[in-house]
N, C-alpha and C positions, 0 to 999 in steps of 0.2 A: 504493498500497500505505498503510494507516493504521501512525502510529508503534508502538501496540501489537504487529501483527502484526509490525513490523519488528522487536521486542524477540524477540518466539518465536521465527523465523527466526532471529537471532542467537544464539537459546540453542543451538537444535537443530542450528547448524554444530557442536558439539560433538564432537560424534558422527561427521562426516567426518575422512578423511584428508586430505582436501584441498581449497582452492574454487577454482573456475571467475572470476580476477581480471579485469576488463575496466576497460581504462585508455581514454583519448579523444586522439586526434590534434587536431592545431589546426582538422583540416578535419571533426571531429564522429564519422569516420569510428571504430568500436570494433573493438579490440585483445584476445582476450580467452587468458589464459595461466593453464594449473591451475596452483598453489604451494602447499606445506604450509604451512601457519598455526598460531599457537596462538591463546587466547582468553583475555583477562581478563574480569570483568564490564565490559560496556558497550565493551571495543575489542580488536579484532583484528592479530596481529602477523604481519608479514610478511615473510622477508630474502629479498634479493636481490644480485644483482651491483651493485657501482659502475656499472660500462657498460651496464647494462642499457635497454633501449627504455624500459621501464614509468616509468623514473624523468623520462625525457627528456619525455616524456606528464605526469608527473605536478608536473613544474614549470608544464606550460601551463594545466593544469585540476586538481583537488583532488575532483570527482567521477569516485566510483569505481561500478559493478555488483559482484555478489560472487554465489556460488551455492553449493553443496556441489555436486564432481564426482569422477567418477574420477580415479585418478594418469594415467588416457591424457586427461581434458577430459572427458567426459561429464556433464552437467550432470544431477543427481540429486534436483534439490528448487528449491525458491523461490529467486527473484531477488531480491536485497534493495541498496538504493541506500546510499550512505555515501559520507564524505569523508576523504580520506587525505594522511597529511603524512608527510615523511620525518624521523626522530627525525635531531637534530644533537646533542642533550644525551646525552654518556656515559652518565649512570647511564640514560638513557629505554632507548640502545638494548642498555646490560646488562638491565635488565630485559626486554627482548623477548628476548635472545638466552638466557634463563634460560627463561622459559617455552615457548618451543621446542624446547629441548633436554629438559626435563620432558616433553613430548609425544610428543617422536619419539626420545629415547633416543639410541643408538650410529646409528641409522638417519641421526639428520641428517647430522651426519660423512661419514656411508658414501655418501648420496645425494648432497652434492656433491662427494665424490671421486668416485663414477663420472658425475657430470655433466660435470663439467671434461672425464675422459678418452672419454669419448664425444664433443663436441665439441673436442675437442683445444686445450681452453684451460688458460694456466697460469691459475695460482691467483690470485684477483681478489679486494679489498677486498670486505668484505660491508656490504650497507646494510640496516637495518630499516625498516619503515614502520608506520604504527600509520593503522588506519582505525575509524573511529564509524561509527552508522548515523545518518541525516540525519532 
C-alpha cells in the first residue's frame, strides 16, 4: 500500500469505533485483538493493561497492522501497516488518555470496568501505545 493510501486509510479510521490491532510473536505469528482507539493527525492511540500480551510482543517488534473493525473483531476496511511504541513519558500518556476520553466519553471507564468483571481481573495499570503509519 502506498503512503498516500495509508494516510487516506488512517483518516478513514476516525469513523470506526474499534480497530483490529495485529502484533507479532517472535516466530512471526500474528495475534489480532479488537481495541478501542483515538486518533490525532498522524498518530493512533490505544490503551491496554500493563500485563497484556501485546506489550510483550511490541517489545520484540514495533511492527503492527491495523484495520477498522466491529467490537467483535470483524474487519470492515483495509489493513494498514504501522509502527507502534509504548508511551513512557507522562505527558504523552496524558495526551493519549485525553484523546480516548474525548472519543468515548463515559463509555471508556464503563468498558474497562465491564472487561474486568467479565474476566474476573483486578484493576491493572493502563499503558498507552502510539501507532504511526510506515
